[in-house]
N, C-alpha and C positions, 0 to 999 in steps of 0.2 A: 373241530377237535383240537387243532393246534392252539387256537385262541384260548381255550380253557386252561391248558397247561401253561401257556405264556402268562396269563393273568395270575395264576398261582405263583409263578416265579417272581413276577413284578411286585406282588403284594405281600410277599412272605415276611411274617414277623412271628415265628413260632416261639413257644415258651422257652425260657432259659434252661440251661442244664444244671448240673450239680458240681460241687467242688469238694476238695478234701475235708473230711470231717463233717460235712453238711449234707443232709439227705432231703433235697427239695424235689418233689415230683415235677415232671415236665408239663403236666396238664391238670386242670382242676377236675377233681372227681368228687361229686357231692356225696357219694356213698362212703367216703373215707374222711371222717372229720379230722381237721388239722389239730396238731398238738402244739401248745405254747411252750417255747423254749427260750433260753438266754444263751448268749455267746460266752464261751469259757476263756477265750483268748483273742488278742488282736489278729493273730494269724487266721483263726477260724472266721472272724468277721470279714477279713480281707478276702478269704476264699469265697465267702458268700457273695460279696460285692462283685468279685471278678466274674461271676457267672450270672449276674442279674441282667445285664444289658440295660440300655437306656440310662446308665449313670453317666455323670460328667467325667470324662477321662482326662480333664485338663486341670484338676485341682492341684495346687502347688504347696499345700501345707501352710503352716503358720510359723513365723520366726518370732524371736523374743519381743514381748510387749511388757514393759515394766511400769511406765508412768501412767497415771490415772487419766482416762479419757473422759472428758465431760462434754456434753452438748449444751451450749449456752441457752438459757431460758430468759427471755426478756420479761421483766416484771414491772408492772405499772400499778400504782396504788391510787385508790380513791380517797375521799376525805373522811370515810367512816372510821371512828375509833372503836376498836374491839372492846366488848364488854362480856361479862358472864352470861352464858346462854341459858334460857329457860325453855329451850326447844324440847327437852325430854318430856315435858308435861303436855306438849301440843299433840293434836291429832293431825297426822299428815300421811300421805300415801307413799308407798314404796314401789320399786320396779315390779311390774307384773312378771312373776317367775313361774316355772313349771313345778318345782319341788319346794315345798315349804322348808325354810331353813338353809336353802342353797341359793345364795344371791347370784345374779347374773350381771355382768358388766353392761353399762349403757352410757348413752351420751347425755343423760339428764339424771341427776340425783339431788336429793335434799336431806338435810338433817333436821328439818322442821323450822329452821331459822334462815339458813343460807341455801341457795341453789348453786349447784356446780354443773356447768354445761359446756359442751364443745361445739364450736362452729368452725368448720375448715380446720386450720391449724392453730386456733386460739381457744384457750380454756378461760371461761368467765366465772368468777366467784361473785355472787350477787347477794347482798343483804335483801332477803325476800319478804320477811315479815317483821312488822306490820307492812301491808301493801303500800300504804301512802308514803312510807319512808323508803321504799325499795330503791336500790341503786347498785351500780356495779362498784364493787369494792376493789377488785384487782383483776388484771388480765395476765395470762401467761401465753406468750406467743412461742410456738415450737418451730424449730427448723425441720422437725420430723412431722409425721402425719398421725396425730392422736386419733384413736378409734373408739375408746371407751374409758370408763372410770369407775371407781368404787369410793365410797366414803364410809369410814368406820371411826367414830370419835374424831380425833384430830389427825387421823391418818387418811390422806388422800392418795389413791393409787391411780395413775394414768398409764395407759398402755397403747401401743399402736405400731405402725410400721416405721422403721428407721430409714428415712429417705436420704439423709445426709451421711454418706458412707466414706467421706474423706478419711476418717480415722482408720478405716479398714485398709485403704490403699496405702496410707502412710506407713502402716506396719506390716504390709505384705500379707494381708489376710484375705483369703478368697472364701466367700460364703455361698452356700446353695440357697437360691431364692431369697437373697438378701438377709437382712436382720430385722428383728423386732425389738422394741424397747419396753421396759417397765420401770416406772419411777415411783418412789414412795415419798410423799411430801408431808412435812409437819405444817398443818394449817391452824395451829393454835392462835397465831397472828394472821388473820385473814388477809390483811393488807400486804403482808410480806411472807408468803409461804417459803419454806426452805426445803431443799432436797436432802432427805435422810439417806436414801439408797437409790442406786441407779444400776440397772442391769441391761445387757444386750444379749439376746438369744438368737441363735441362727434360725432362719426360716421366716415364713410369713405368718402373721397371726391367724389362728384357727378358731379356738373357743376359749372362754374363760369362765370360771366359777369362783365363788368365795364362800368359805365355811369356817367358822370358829377361828377367825384370825389368820387363816391361810388363803392366799389367792393361788388358784391353780390355773396357770397360764400355759396354753398349749400353742405350739407353732408347728408348721409343716415344712420340711426340707427334703431334698433329694440326696440319696447317698452319693458320695464323691470318692474318687480314687485320690485320696489326700494323705500322702505318707506322713506318719507321725500323728495325724489327727483324723482318723477315719470316722470318728463319731461326731455328732453335732457339737459345735463350740458355743461357749457363753463367756461373757465378760462381766466382771464385777470389780469395780475400782480400777479399771483399766488393765486388769490381769486376765489373760486368756486361759480358760479352762476347757476341758473336754469331758463330755458325759462318760463316766467309767464304762468300759466294755461290758462288765457284768450287769450293768443297768440297761443294756440294749437287748430288746427281746424281738423274737420273730416267731413265725409258725411254719410248719413244714407243709406248705402249700405253694402252688406256682404264683409267681408275681409277674404281672404284665407291666405295671408301672409303679415300682416300689417307692414308697415314701416313708420317711421317719416322721412319726407324730411324737413330738418332744413335749413332755408334760413336766412343768417346773412348779414345784410347791414352794411358795415364798411366804415365810412368816412375816407379816407386815409390822409386827411389834419388835421383833429381834433382827430382822433382815436375813435370818438363816434360810438357806435354800437346799433343796435336793431335787435331782432331775432323773428322769428315766425316758427312754426312747423306745417306741414300739414300731417295728417295721411292718407296715400294712401295704396292701395293694390299693393305692389311692386312699383318700380320707374324705368322707362325704358328710357324716353327721356325728355329733357327740351328744350323748345324754348322760347326765350324772345324777346318781342317787346319793344317799348319805354315806354309803360304803364303797361304791363302785362307780367307775366311769366306763361307758360303753362306746366304742368307736365302730362305725359301720361303713361298709362300702358295698357296691353292687358288683357281682360277678356273673357274667353271662357265658353260656355255652355257645362258642363261636363256630358256626358251621364252616366258615371260610378257613379258620385255623385248623380245623379237623381235616379239611381237604388238603391243606398244605402238608401236614404231618404224614398223611397216608400217601400223598404223591411222592414224598421223599422215600418212604418205605418201598413202594412198588417200583419206582424207577431205579433205585439203588440196587435192588435185587436183580435187575436185568442189565445193569450197566457193564461196560467192558472192564477187564482187570485193570487197565491203565486208569480209567476214570475212578474206579474204586480206590486205587492207590492215591490218586490226587485228593480224593475226599478224605482219606485217612490223614493225609498231611495237613489239610485244612483244619480238621478237628484237633490236631496236635498243637496248633498255634497257641502261644501264650494268651490267655484271656485278657491280659492287660493291653495286648496289641489288637486283638480281634475278639469281641464278645460273642456270646452264643447266637444272638440274632444275626449278627454279621456273618458268622460262619455258615448258618443255614441258608442265607441268601446266596453266598458263594457256591455252596453245594448244589442248590437248585439251579444255579446258572450252568454248572457242569452237567447236571442231568438233563437240562433242557437242550443243551448242545447235542447230547446223545440222542434225545427224543426227535430232534429235527431231521435226523438222517434215516429214520424208520419209514417204512412204506405205510400207505393208508390203512391197510388191514391191521398191521401191528399197532399203529396209533389208536385205532378204534378199540382194539382189544384191551390196551392199557387204560383208555378212558373208561371202558365198561368195568374193568376190575376196580379202578379207583371209586367209581360211583357206587358199586355194590358194597364195597368196604365202608364207605362213608355212611350209607343207609344203615348198615348193620351197627355201626358205632352210634348213630343218632338214636337208634331204638333203645339204647341203654338208658337214656335220660328221660325221666318222667317230666321234668321241668327244664327250661332253658335259662332261667334267671333266678339268682339267689342273692340274699342279703347276708354278707359275711359279718360276724359280730365278734369283737374282741372285748373281753371283760378285764378291766384293770382295777384291782383293789386299791383303795386309797385310805390311808389312816394317818392323818396329819401330814408328815413329810415322807411317809413310806408309800412307794408307788411300785406296783408289781403286776405284770401280765399274768393272769391266773388261768384263763381258759378261752378257747375260741369255738365257734360253732357257726352254723348256717341254717337259714330257713328259706323256702322257696319264695320268690317275689322280691319286690323293691318297696322301700318305705318312702314317705313324703317329707318328713322332718323329725325333729327330736321328740315331738308328741306321739310319734308312732311307737315309742318304747316306754315302758314303765316297769319299775321294780317294786314288788309288794310282797312282804313276808318271804323273802329269799326266792321269789319266783319272778322271772323276767317274762313280761307279756309284750307281744309285738303284733301289729297289724300290717299286712303287706298286700300289694296288688301284683299279680302275675300278668305281665304285659302280653298282648296278642302276638303271635308269632306266625311267620310264613316261611316255608321251606322250599328251596329250589328243587328238592328231590321228591317230596311228597305232593307238592303243588297245593297244599292245604293251608288255610289260615285258621288259627284258633282264636277264640274269644278271650278277653281279659277276665280274670276271676279274682276274688278277694278272699283273704284268709286271716285268721287269728290263731296265734300260737302261744303256748306256755312252755317255758324252759326252766330247768333247774340251774343252779349256780355253776355247774359244769357245762352249761349250754347244750344239754341234751333235751330234745323235744319231749314234753310230757303229753301234750294233746294238741289237736289241730282241728279247727272248724274251717272247712274250705267250701269252695264253690258258692260264695256269697255274692249276690247281685252280678251274675254273669253278664259280660259286655260292658260293665261300668268300672270305674276306678275310685279308689278311696280319695276323698277330698279333705277329710279331717277326722281326727280321732282324739278322744279325751278319756283317760282312765281316771276313775274316781273310786277309790277303795277297791272293792272286788267287782266293779262294774265298768264296762267299756261302752262309751257312746261313740258311734261311728257313722259318718256320712259318706255315701258313694254317689256318683253322678254320671249320667250321660245325657238324658233329656229331662228326667225328673229326679228328685232328691229323696232317696230312701234313707231314713234316719233309723239306725239299728240300735237296739239295747242288747248287750251281750253279758251274760252272767259268768263271772270268772271265779266264783267263790270256791269251786272245786277245780283246781288247776289240771286235774286229770280227766275232767269232764266239762268241757266248754259248752255252754248252752246259749244259742241265739234265741232270746226270749220274745222280742217284739220288733216290728218294722212299721214305719210310717212313710207313705209315699206322698210327697207334696211337690209343687213346682219350685224350681230354684235349687240352691245348694248353700251349704255353710262351709266356709274355708277354715274358720276358727270356732272352737267350742270352748265354753267357759262355764263352770258350775255356778249357778246363782245360789242354790241351797240344795239340800239332799233330795228334793223333789223336782227341781227345775234346772234347766240348762239353757244358756244363752248361745245362739248361733249367729255368726256374722259372715255374710257372703253376698250372693246376688239372687235376685228374682229373675225367673225366666218364664217363657211361655211353656206350654205342654210339649212343644217340639224342641225346647232348649234354647230359644232365642233370648238374648239378654235384655232385661227390662230396666234394671236399676239396682242400687245397693239395697241390701235387705238385712234387717235385724230381726231374729226370731226368738220366741220363748217356747221351750218344749217342756210339757208336763210329763215327767217320767215316774210319777208316784205309782202308777200301774205299769210295771216293766213290760208286760205283754201287750200293752195298748198305749204306746206313747202318743201324745197329741201336741200339735202346734196350737197354743192357746192365744198367742198374740204375735203380731208382726208389724214392722214398719218398713215401707218400701219408698224410696225416693221417686219423685215424679220424673226426675232427669234420668234418661236411659244410660248415660255414660258415667253417672256418679259412682265413685268407688272409694274404698278406704284401704290404707296401707296396713290396718290391723288384720286384714285377711291373711297376710303373710308375715307380719312382724308383731308378735304377741306383746312386745314391750310398748307398742303404741296404743294398747287397750287399757283404759282406765275405768275401774269399776269399784263402787262401794255399795254394798247392800244396805248398810245402815243409813247412808245418805241418799239412797234411792237414785244413785248417780251412775251414768254411763257416758263416757266421752270418747269419741272416735274422730281421728283425722279424716276429713272427707274433702275431696275435690271433684268438681263436675265440669270438665272441659266441654265446650260446645264446638265440636269439630266442624260442623257445617258453617258456623259463623266465624270461626277462627278466634274465638275469645272464650274466657272462662265464665261459666254461670256463677260459680262460687268456689272458694278455696279457703278452708279453715278447719274448725273443729265443731262437730255437732254435739250438743249437750242434750242428753235424754233423761227424763224421769222414768225409772224402771222399777217395777214391783214384781211380785211373783205371778201376776196375771195381766200386766199392762205395760206398754211401751209408749211413751209420749215424747215427741220432739219439743224441747223447750226453746231452742234457738241455736244460732250459729255464731261462734266467736270468729270473726272475719280476719283472715290474714292475707287476703288476695292482693293487697297493695304493699305487702311487707318485703319489698325488694329495694334496697337502698340505692343501687346504681345499676345501670344497664349500658353495656357497650355494644354499639352497632357499627355499621360501616361508616356512619356519619360522625362517629366520635362517641364521647361519654356524655350521658344524660344524667344530671344530678337530681336526686330526690329531694323533696322539701317536706318538713314536718307539718302536720295539721295541728289543730288546736289541742288535740290529745297527745301530741308527740309522735304520732305514727308517721312513717316515711311514705309520702305520696308521690306517685309518678304516673305517667301514662301506662295504661294496662299492658303488661308484657305479653308477648306471644310465647306463653309458657304453659305447658300442659301437665306438668308434674305436680305432685302434692307438695304443699309448703309446710304444713304443721307436721312436726316429727314426733313430739311427745307432749304429754300433759301430766299434771299432778295437782294435788290440793294440799293446802296447809290451813287448818281450821276452816274459816268461812270463805276462803279465797280459792279460786281456780286459776292455775297458771298454765298457759299453752305456749309452746315454743316452736317457732319456725327458725330457719337458719339465721335470720337477721333481726328477729323480733321476739321478745318475751312479753306477752300480754297478761295482765292481771285483772280478773273480773270477780265480782261477788257471786257466790254460789246461789244465793236466794233469788236474785232477779237478773243475774248476768250483766249487770251494769259495769261499765269500765271503771277501774280503780287507777290503773297506771299502765303505761306502755314503756318498755325499755328497749332501745335500739341496741342490738348486739353487733357492734362494729369495732374494728380494730382502731387503735389510736394511730393517726396518720403522722408521720415524722418528716414530712416534706418541708415544714417551715412555712408553708403557704396556706392561708386560711381557706377552707373549703366550705362552700355554702350550698 
């Protein structure tokens, strides 16, 4: 009995309390939807932060910064002379995105003539077409860590994590979770790009999108007790600014680990910016439609935390007057000195001291009372897991938190959400649960919800594929294609044409599963995942074609499965690695097949398929397995040597990860990119045109061979 109370004391982290002018409930209650609000004053925001807990109590604010802060970019030019571009008339692929018209940042982009790509902390600009003339035009080496880019005409946007923070220390700036950078370059002269604008935003990079000349760059930071600058900071031209308090939003729900999601709208043509910050309980996924951004996180009903709260209630009611007076004094401590979580831990320590001196019968009676109250509390909850959704309206540089809501279950990625005709659709999995009180374990179930723009649920289709979990979803118009998996792969077709009457039309059970779904045409869907036995044992990478012309009877009409059991593709989890063209009958997937038994790779590169509405044919592999320029081992550095085609050849590395990151096409040429190699092949016969080593220029002054 004593052990149970002692564990409650040791693990106590109850929800935070409330402060002046702020009404934040202490516990999550799914029956009471949260309301979106903004702070009216810095004092109101500070009161909110004081009661959050888990904020950084050691922020020291920001002192004057006036001079421009610049991060040096090393530029190196090739011999190519810039000329008028004819790329606008060329056929070339773009980044595989979720929503048409909403671009997503990536490590590889093209304008039809040049390729822009990132390897490590170097950005390469490559004259890519014609392929025989391809060469590196310029390199940009960053002191920071670039993570993605956009290209729009002569505007090149590069963003990432600012790892060189000397300029923060020099000016006495303390930032939560570091800083992120975004730079806009003028690349009209490809050999000598110039920086037009440079920004630093507080927090780590989260997600980015681009629409109509605006880049929406989001970062995640934690609230800080930072006098003078309680909101997230940003720097432009070396001048420190802070997001206006009126642009900081929150919802009246409990926070376990509060985060600011800071959304910055940057006009890449004028440099104008506007920012807003949404206070969420963690940040897991961002989905963006043409008018809204949706930020989600998972909230769980925590049995242990309910025990902690009820233990305080029961024990405090029985404590001595002296103990209750001590508890009153603890609660009165300034939250800047002791936050709500720390206070409750102290209170439980006082109550545990009282509990220790009770006799066995009294302790047993308290244990029974706590257990009965916890059981009663848990019976209120139909579900133990919810996805919390925040809808942020976006109109050019206007950013505003409009509504919040929740649905039972958890999502897998951004493709779990879709907005269509002012209706949000979402697919979730409710995880299995086990209770120490009921001693029962529930099965997982899957659900589809429709919500209005106030995030009120309109309809719900539940209990889909009990015991399984959603592996992939794809919304196409008013139809949802969904895959669940445990041992076999049920492929579901769901009719969403009436958002108030969701209808699961058809189901197909086959072996294996699809982790990524992509529409081929209105009657056909591509699936990428794994083949399995009927018991769920993995057999190899799988590409499927599903005929959905008859919604009630979907069929797998074609499939390709690798012979190698461990073959896999990063396109299962990264949709930007998926290259598809219906017109060219082209599908390209990064694939690697490590042979774990022999300690070497079977292959590592990009598989090229011919794909039609009823056929999948493997045409060949663009090999990148030797695309490792240098390897350092305990015996020193081993130099790579180019072969007759210019590829870097060295002894096969003990390396099991995928090499090919992205692929694209320009006219008749296919380009596949691994960290240190860009290969150019013809689409018609996959023959090699040219290989370009993506290596930094070495500045040692010593020839390297």
